[in-house]
Every structure is written in structure tokens, then in C-alpha cells.
C-alpha positions, 0 to 999 in steps of 0.5 A, spaced: 526 519 776 520 514 779 521 518 786 519 524 783 514 522 779 511 519 786 513 526 790 508 529 784 503 523 785 502 525 792 503 533 793 502 535 786 496 538 784 491 535 779 492 538 773 500 536 774 499 528 777 495 528 770 500 531 765 503 527 760 509 528 762 509 526 769 507 519 765 513 519 760 518 520 766 515 514 769 515 510 763 522 512 763 524 512 770 521 504 769 524 502 763 532 504 766 529 500 772 528 494 768 535 496 764 539 495 771 535 489 773 537 485 767 544 487 767 544 485 775 541 478 773 547 477 768 553 481 771 555 483 764 553 488 759 552 483 753 545 486 750 545 483 743 548 476 745 543 471 746 545 471 754 543 478 755 537 478 751 535 473 755 536 477 762 533 483 758 527 479 757 526 476 764 527 482 767 521 485 762 517 479 764 517 480 771 515 487 771 509 485 767 507 479 771 508 484 777 503 489 774 498 484 772 499 481 779 497 488 782 491 490 777 488 483 777 487 483 785 482 488 786 477 484 781 479 478 784 477 481 791 470 483 788 469 476 785 470 473 792 466 478 796 460 477 792 461 470 791 461 470 799 454 473 800 451 470 794 453 463 798 451 467 805 444 468 801 441 461 800 
């Protein structure tokens, strides 16, 4: 699913890339990846037990941290660049 979305993003037309179905497909594919990641951490299918819940929470948390890191990166770069410019202007 995620590979299909990537193919549309790289080679699709603009109106295809912005279609809500593409976003839904990407979200479903990412959810399946997190689901499998949680299974790999615990190696058991015990979602409703305490151990299963911990592995699912850890998988979702890692995806959230990765997304946050990727979205903050351009902001930090710009802040550093602006600080370097203001420091050299003095």
C-alpha cells in the first residue's frame, strides 16, 4: 500500500496525488506497518493482554517520534541559519 502511494507520488498527476483516497491508503498502510512492528517486538499476538498493549504503544510512539523529528528538522535548520546570519552581521 505504501509503495503504491509512493509510486503515485512520484509518477502521478497532481490531481491524483492530492486525492483523499491516496491519504487514506497511506494511513492504512502505515497502520499495518506499525501493527507488524508491534508483533515483532513481542513475537506474540497478545494485543489485548498487557504485554501486547505495551508493544503496540511502543510502535505507535516510535512512529510519532520519527514523524516529529522529520517535521521539526527544517525548522531547526532555518533557526540555525538565521542565528548564523545574525551572529555574522554583528
